[in-house]
TIDREN-289114 format. One line per field, with one value per residue: residue number from 1; residue in three letters; x, y, z of N, C-alpha, C in turn. Coordinates in nm, 2 decimals, decimal comma, padded with zeros to 4 digits. Layout:
N
k <- NUM|...
r <- ALA|...
n_px <- X|...
n_py <- Y|...
n_pz <- Z|...
ca_px <- X|...
ca_py <- Y|...
ca_pz <- Z|...
c_px <- X|...
c_py <- Y|...
c_pz <- Z|...
This chain:
85
k <- 1|2|3|4|5|6|7|8|9|10|11|12|13|14|15|16|17|18|19|20|21|22|23|24|25|26|27|28|29|30|31|32|33|34|35|36|37|38|39|40|41|42|43|44|45|46|47|48|49|50|51|52|53|54|55|56|57|58|59|60|61|62|63|64|65|66|67|68|69|70|71|72|73|74|75|76|77|78|79|80|81|82|83|84|85
r <- UNK|UNK|UNK|UNK|UNK|UNK|UNK|UNK|UNK|UNK|UNK|UNK|UNK|UNK|UNK|UNK|UNK|UNK|UNK|UNK|UNK|UNK|UNK|UNK|UNK|UNK|UNK|UNK|UNK|UNK|UNK|UNK|UNK|UNK|UNK|UNK|UNK|UNK|UNK|UNK|UNK|UNK|UNK|UNK|UNK|UNK|UNK|UNK|UNK|UNK|UNK|UNK|UNK|UNK|UNK|UNK|UNK|UNK|UNK|UNK|UNK|UNK|UNK|UNK|UNK|UNK|UNK|UNK|UNK|UNK|UNK|UNK|UNK|UNK|UNK|UNK|UNK|UNK|UNK|UNK|UNK|UNK|UNK|UNK|UNK
n_px <- 00,30|00,01|-00,05|-00,18|-00,45|-00,49|-00,47|-00,69|-00,90|-00,87|-00,89|-01,15|-01,29|-01,22|-01,34|-01,61|-01,64|-01,61|-01,84|-02,03|-01,98|-02,02|-02,29|-02,39|-02,46|-02,26|-02,18|-02,20|-02,19|-02,00|-01,77|-01,75|-01,68|-01,45|-01,28|-01,34|-01,21|-00,95|-00,88|-00,92|-00,76|-00,50|-00,52|-00,57|-00,35|-00,16|-00,24|-00,25|-00,03|00,16|00,05|-00,03|-00,18|-00,08|-00,19|-00,18|00,01|-00,13|-00,20|-00,43|-00,60|-00,55|-00,62|-00,90|-00,99|-00,94|-01,09|-01,35|-01,35|-01,34|-01,58|-01,77|-01,72|-01,75|-02,04|-02,16|-02,10|-02,25|-02,48|-02,58|-02,82|-02,89|-02,89|-03,16|-03,28
n_py <- 03,13|03,12|03,02|02,81|02,87|03,08|02,98|02,81|02,98|03,14|02,92|02,86|03,09|03,08|02,85|02,94|03,13|02,96|02,81|03,00|03,10|02,88|02,83|02,61|02,39|02,30|02,00|01,97|02,23|02,53|02,39|02,22|02,41|02,51|02,26|02,22|02,45|02,43|02,17|02,23|02,45|02,32|02,13|02,31|02,45|02,26|02,20|02,43|02,60|02,84|03,13|03,49|03,67|03,60|03,44|03,34|03,15|03,04|03,07|03,27|03,29|03,03|02,88|02,91|02,85|02,58|02,51|02,55|02,36|02,13|02,16|02,14|01,87|01,73|01,78|01,67|01,39|01,33|01,44|01,70|01,96|02,25|02,58|02,71|03,00
n_pz <- -00,09|-00,06|-00,31|-00,42|-00,33|-00,49|-00,75|-00,76|-00,75|-00,99|-01,18|-01,11|-01,21|-01,48|-01,56|-01,49|-01,71|-01,93|-01,89|-01,93|-02,19|-02,35|-02,27|-02,09|-01,83|-01,56|-01,38|-01,03|-00,95|-00,84|-00,77|-00,99|-01,17|-01,09|-01,12|-01,40|-01,50|-01,41|-01,52|-01,79|-01,82|-01,82|-02,04|-02,25|-02,24|-02,31|-02,56|-02,71|-02,63|-02,44|-02,44|-02,47|-02,18|-01,85|-01,56|-01,22|-01,30|-01,52|-01,87|-01,99|-02,22|-02,39|-02,19|-02,14|-02,38|-02,38|-02,16|-02,26|-02,46|-02,30|-02,15|-02,35|-02,44|-02,21|-02,18|-02,38|-02,36|-02,12|-02,16|-02,08|-02,03|-02,19|-02,03|-01,83|-01,84
ca_px <- 00,23|-00,14|-00,05|-00,29|-00,58|-00,51|-00,48|-00,83|-00,99|-00,84|-00,95|-01,30|-01,30|-01,21|-01,46|-01,72|-01,64|-01,63|-01,97|-02,10|-01,95|-02,10|-02,42|-02,41|-02,44|-02,15|-02,21|-02,12|-02,18|-01,89|-01,68|-01,75|-01,65|-01,29|-01,23|-01,34|-01,11|-00,80|-00,84|-00,93|-00,62|-00,40|-00,56|-00,56|-00,19|-00,08|-00,28|-00,23|00,08|00,15|00,06|-00,11|-00,15|-00,08|-00,25|-00,16|00,07|-00,21|-00,21|-00,59|-00,66|-00,54|-00,70|-01,02|-01,02|-00,93|-01,21|-01,46|-01,36|-01,38|-01,72|-01,85|-01,71|-01,83|-02,19|-02,20|-02,09|-02,34|-02,60|-02,64|-02,89|-02,86|-02,94|-03,29|-03,29
ca_py <- 03,06|03,10|03,01|02,71|02,93|03,18|02,89|02,75|03,11|03,17|02,80|02,88|03,19|03,04|02,76|03,01|03,19|02,86|02,77|03,12|03,11|02,75|02,82|02,48|02,38|02,21|01,93|02,02|02,38|02,61|02,29|02,17|02,51|02,51|02,14|02,25|02,56|02,39|02,07|02,30|02,53|02,22|02,08|02,43|02,49|02,15|02,19|02,57|02,65|02,92|03,28|03,58|03,71|03,48|03,48|03,22|03,05|03,00|03,13|03,30|03,25|02,89|02,81|02,94|02,77|02,45|02,48|02,54|02,22|02,03|02,18|02,08|01,73|01,67|01,80|01,58|01,26|01,34|01,48|01,80|02,02|02,40|02,65|02,77|03,13
ca_pz <- 00,01|-00,09|-00,45|-00,45|-00,34|-00,62|-00,88|-00,74|-00,78|-01,12|-01,22|-01,10|-01,30|-01,62|-01,55|-01,52|-01,83|-02,03|-01,90|-02,00|-02,35|-02,41|-02,22|-02,04|-01,68|-01,51|-01,26|-00,90|-00,94|-00,83|-00,77|-01,12|-01,25|-01,05|-01,19|-01,54|-01,54|-01,39|-01,62|-01,92|-01,84|-01,85|-02,16|-02,34|-02,26|-02,39|-02,71|-02,78|-02,56|-02,33|-02,49|-02,39|-02,05|-01,75|-01,42|-01,13|-01,38|-01,66|-01,98|-01,98|-02,36|-02,41|-02,06|-02,16|-02,50|-02,32|-02,07|-02,34|-02,52|-02,19|-02,11|-02,45|-02,44|-02,09|-02,17|-02,50|-02,31|-02,01|-02,22|-02,00|-02,09|-02,18|-01,91|-01,87|-01,79
c_px <- 00,08|-00,15|-00,16|-00,43|-00,60|-00,53|-00,64|-00,93|-00,98|-00,90|-01,09|-01,34|-01,31|-01,31|-01,59|-01,75|-01,65|-01,80|-02,07|-02,10|-02,05|-02,25|-02,47|-02,38|-02,34|-02,20|-02,14|-02,10|-02,04|-01,77|-01,63|-01,66|-01,49|-01,23|-01,22|-01,23|-00,96|-00,77|-00,83|-00,80|-00,50|-00,41|-00,53|-00,41|-00,12|-00,11|-00,22|-00,10|00,06|00,17|-00,04|-00,10|-00,16|-00,12|-00,23|-00,11|-00,01|-00,21|-00,35|-00,63|-00,67|-00,62|-00,86|-01,08|-01,02|-01,05|-01,34|-01,48|-01,40|-01,53|-01,81|-01,84|-01,79|-01,99|-02,24|-02,19|-02,20|-02,48|-02,68|-02,72|-02,85|-02,92|-03,07|-03,30|-03,40
c_py <- 03,03|03,08|02,92|02,76|03,02|03,10|02,85|02,88|03,14|03,04|02,81|02,98|03,15|02,93|02,84|03,06|03,08|02,82|02,89|03,12|02,99|02,75|02,67|02,48|02,29|02,13|01,99|02,16|02,46|02,52|02,24|02,28|02,51|02,39|02,18|02,34|02,52|02,27|02,15|02,39|02,42|02,15|02,19|02,47|02,38|02,16|02,33|02,64|02,75|03,09|03,36|03,60|03,58|03,53|03,34|03,12|03,01|03,09|03,15|03,23|03,11|02,82|02,82|02,86|02,61|02,41|02,47|02,39|02,11|02,03|02,11|01,91|01,67|01,67|01,71|01,43|01,23|01,37|01,60|01,88|02,18|02,47|02,71|02,90|03,19
c_pz <- -00,02|-00,23|-00,50|-00,45|-00,47|-00,73|-00,87|-00,78|-00,92|-01,20|-01,22|-01,20|-01,45|-01,66|-01,57|-01,65|-01,95|-02,03|-01,96|-02,14|-02,41|-02,38|-02,18|-01,91|-01,66|-01,39|-01,12|-00,88|-00,95|-00,84|-00,91|-01,21|-01,24|-01,14|-01,35|-01,61|-01,52|-01,50|-01,75|-01,94|-01,89|-02,00|-02,28|-02,36|-02,32|-02,53|-02,76|-02,72|-02,47|-02,41|-02,44|-02,25|-01,96|-01,62|-01,34|-01,22|-01,50|-01,75|-02,01|-02,11|-02,39|-02,31|-02,10|-02,28|-02,46|-02,25|-02,15|-02,40|-02,42|-02,16|-02,22|-02,47|-02,33|-02,09|-02,29|-02,43|-02,20|-02,06|-02,14|-02,11|-02,08|-02,06|-01,94|-01,78|-01,79
């Protein structure tokens, strides 16, 4: 029943992990993280398949790799700057 909420949470976490690994800011904050995580999960599973642990119907490792690819492509297209910590 609340599967969609669980998917949004896991997608957001995947997007956050991808942002941390790439050290890039995503537009729209946490919403951007959710979108990057969900689209990255879809992309990663198409390219790399479904292997490793699954959470909310997403294979975690291919999803993170897909989200990293997505973040790098989006940041290259829009020229996003690295984080200033």
